[in-house]
N, C-alpha and C positions, 0 to 999 in steps of 0.2 A: 502494499500500498502506500502511496507516493507519501510526502508529508505537505504537498499542494492545498488538499481541502482540509483537511484537519488542522493546519495548523489556519488557512481561513477564515473557520468556522469560528475558530478560537476567539482570532483580531474581531471578528465582524460583534460577538455575543460582545467583547468587553468595551466597544466603541459604540455599543448599542446602548450598555449600561453606565457608561461614562456620561453620551450625550444625551441619554432620558432625560439623565439627574441635574445636567446644566441647564436645560431648556423645559423642562416640564410645565412651569407657570404657565410661559407665555403660549404653549398650547394649552391651558387650559381657559387662559383670557382668549384664548381663537377659539375655541369653541363657543364661549358663552357669547362672544362677539358675533356670530355668525346665527346664532341663536335666537340671537333678541331681532324685533319686529319693529318694525316706524309706530312714531308714537308709542311706544311700551320703552323706548331708552332707560336704562341705568343706568348702562356703564356709555360713558361717549366715546373715551377712545382706548388704547391698549394702558396707558398709565395709569390713569383713571381708573379703571378695571382693577389691574392689579392693586394700587391703592386698598380700594373698598373689600376687596376680598381677603385682605392680612387685616383689615379692619374689622370687620366682619364675623371673618372665619379663623383669624390667625394666621402665622406662618405658615403652618403645616394645613392649613386652609387650602393654599396655592397648589401641595403638591396631593390632592384629592384623586385618586383613580390610579396616581405613579405606580401601587404594587403590579394591579393587572401588566400595566406597562411591564416593568421594567423583568416580572417573568415570563412573557411572550414575544421579549423586541432579540431577546439571543435568537430563538426559535426561528422566527422572521427574518432577521439579517441574516441570519446562518441559511436558508430556502433561498432567499433573494440572490447571495452572491453566489452560493452555490449553483444555485441554475441562472444562471448570466452565465459563469465558465462555463457550464456544462453545454450550455449552447452555441458559447463562440468555438469551444473546442470541435465541437460536432459542422457547423457551418464554416471556421477556415479549412479548408480541404490541402494537400499539401506544404501547408506551413507559411503559405500566403497570407499577408494583411488581409482583412473584412472589407470590403466595401461598406458603406454609411449602411443603405441598407440592407446588409447583412448583420450589422453591429445593432442596428433599431430591432429586428426578430429578434437579435437573445435577448435585449431587454424587455421586450415584451413578453418573450415566454416564461423572463425570470417575474414581471406586474403578474403573469397569471400563476403561478404556482404559488406566489407567498398570498395572496388572499385568504387562504385555506384558513391561515394564522391570524394576517389584518385583520378580517371582518370582525369577529366576534370579540378579538383586543379592543379595537373599536368603539365597537357597543358596548362594555360593559366600561368603558374608561370615560365615554361619551353621556356615559346616565349618572356619574358621577362625579362629574366635574362640571356636570350644569345643574347639580341639586341644586347649588351655592344661589344660584342665580332665578331661581326659578321659588326658592326661599326668599330670597331680599326682595324679588317681585311679593309676594305675600304680605311684607311686611311695608305695601305701599299700594294701603288700600283704596284709595282716590283713586286708582287708575281704573280700577274696575269695579261692575256691578256686585251687591250682597250676595246675589244668587250666584253668582259664574265664581267669585271666590269660595263660595260652599262647595262649589264643585269641584274646584282644582284644587281644596285642598285636601278633600275626602279621595281624593287621587292622589294627590301629592303622599298623604300620610300612607295611604295603602302603600304608595310604592317607595317609599323613601324614610318613613316616619320624621319627615321632615317636620315635627312638631314645635313645641317652645321650647323645652327641655335639650340641650344640647346629645344629652344622653341618650337619645332618643335619636340624634340624626343620624348620628353614622352609622350607615348600611354598609355591608362588606360586599366587594363582585363575585363571592362565593353566591350570597344573600340571593343575589338578583338573579346571575347564571340559574340558578336552585330554581326559580320563581316561573322563569324563561322555560325553561325544558320542562316543566309540570306543567305550565299553562298553552305553551306553544310548542315545543318539543324543540328537537335540534333548529330547527329553519329560521324559530327563533333570535338563534343565537347569530343568525344566517341574513338578519334582516337586513337590507341597503346592502345587499352580495354585486348587483349588477353597476351598484353608485362607483362601490368600492372598486372593481374591474375598471371602470369607465375613468377613474382616478391613478390606480397604477399601473394601468397597461401604458400608457402616456405618458405618467413621471419616468417608469425605466426608460423608454422610447427615447424620451428629450437627454433624461442625466447620463446614461453609459459610453452613448456616442459621443454627447458632447467633451463630459469628463474627458476619454481615450484623445481625442483633437485639443484640448485644451495642457494637458498634460502632456501632448507631443512640445506644445510650443515651449516648453520651459527644460527639452531634453538637451544638453549642451553640443551633443553627437547621437546617431543614431545607439550607441552602444552601450550609452550612459543612461540612469534615468535620473529625473527629476529633483533636482535638490527637494527636501522636504516641505519645506514650507510654501512649494509653486506648488506640492501634493496635498495640502492643507486648500490656499488660496481657490486652486483648481474645483476641488470638491465643496467648496463654499458657494462657489461659480454657479455650478452649475446645478449645484441644489439649488438652490435660490431661483434661479433661469425656470428648470420644469416646476417648483413650486409652485410661481404667479404661473405659469404657463394652465396648469391643470384647474386652479383653485375654486372656477366654479364648480366642476366638479366635486369637490368637497366640503361646497354649500351644501350641497343637494346633499351630498352621503350624510351629512352633519342634523339636517333638517329629517331625511326619510331614519336616522337613527335615535334618535331621542324619542322616548316614547314617553315622559311625561311631560305635557304642556302646561304654557304657562296662560295665564285670561290673554283670553281672542285670540291664543293662537290656534288657526286649522291646521286637519292631519293631510295627507298626503297620501292618494295609493300610488305611490311609485314614480320613477324617477320621469315622464312624461309630465303626470304629474302636478308635482312640486317643481319643475322647471314651466311651467305656465302659472300657476297660480305665485309663482316667485315675481316674474317678470308683471303677471300683472298687478299684483298691489306693491312692487316696491321696486320696481323698475330695473334694468340691466346696472345699477350699483351693483345692487346686493351680490350679487354674484363675486363680486372682489371683496365682500363684507371677510376681513380676519386675513387678507391676504399677507398686509404688512407683516403680522405673527409669524404666519407659514413659513415667509419666506428666512424671519430670523431664526424658527426653530429649524428648517430643512438644511439648512447652510451651516451650524457648527458642528449638526448631526454628520452627514457625510465630512465634512470638511476633516474633524475627528477620526474619524472610519478612517481615513483615505493615510490619515498618518500612523493609523495606526498598523495597518498595511505596509507601509512603510517601513516603519523601525521593527516591523518584525516580530512583535510581544508573544505571536502564536507560535513562532518554527521556537524563537527562545523557551518557551514553556514545555514545550515539545522535546527538547537539546535535552535537558533535566529530567525528562519523565521518566518512570522504568522501564515505559514500553520499547524506548528508545536502547536500552540497553540489552534487553529481549531479544529484537529482533538483529540488533551487530551479531 
């Protein structure tokens, strides 16, 4: 067995964990901003949302849903990177370089493979991230009619126990997952699968070829690799470009995957219905909600990932491991 793939998986896993820890609060802000409707804005912008979250939910409030992400980000990154590698190898016959089209094809395959883990991970994460926004909306009764408020309260207390006491408020991802599996079966966890594919497949198709080309620009010669800061910057630039490009799909995905709605927030019956309702009620700019946050989340995530590969932490760990001596 070559060390290539296991080392890549270790690198991807470590990069995922480091990256998520760094940028999770901004990801939480992105979910809350995307779920806001016009006329019912609790948060003005990214900074306002962070400040209000810390005030009302404490510092750790910014990390609601992070446990799900940290648990599943390693397998998700591992699948994505391994799949991209696998497809690239199969598409590059006789050692020649890949055409841009083939690079995109490999990225497309990687995007399709990763949604197996991404969809349920995001589904659970979004419920936990959005609970605070819904609770904040409850504390602003002027915004809604009493009947609507009562209805929202029952839905919320049922799915999140967002009650007045802080002890009742924390609901775990396992609890939400159990409830979903119990009421809707496995497809409950895969709600928004179409929208996740619509986001992740184009993302990988833009990111992987763009990164490969940017990275090539920093190589002093064909045989030398680009310096590590160049790998980091290429990862950041390719990641944020791809993130902003697919942001409309991300907005649709967030809306479809949010189970509990605030007052006056409509439900959607799938991607097409969601797109047309957002377009009609909130206009085209609604599809760019959270785009800045998403660029800020994705850029360091991918930049860090590229640096991990560059340093070769996975290779180092494998060299130290007992398996190495066994195979020697």
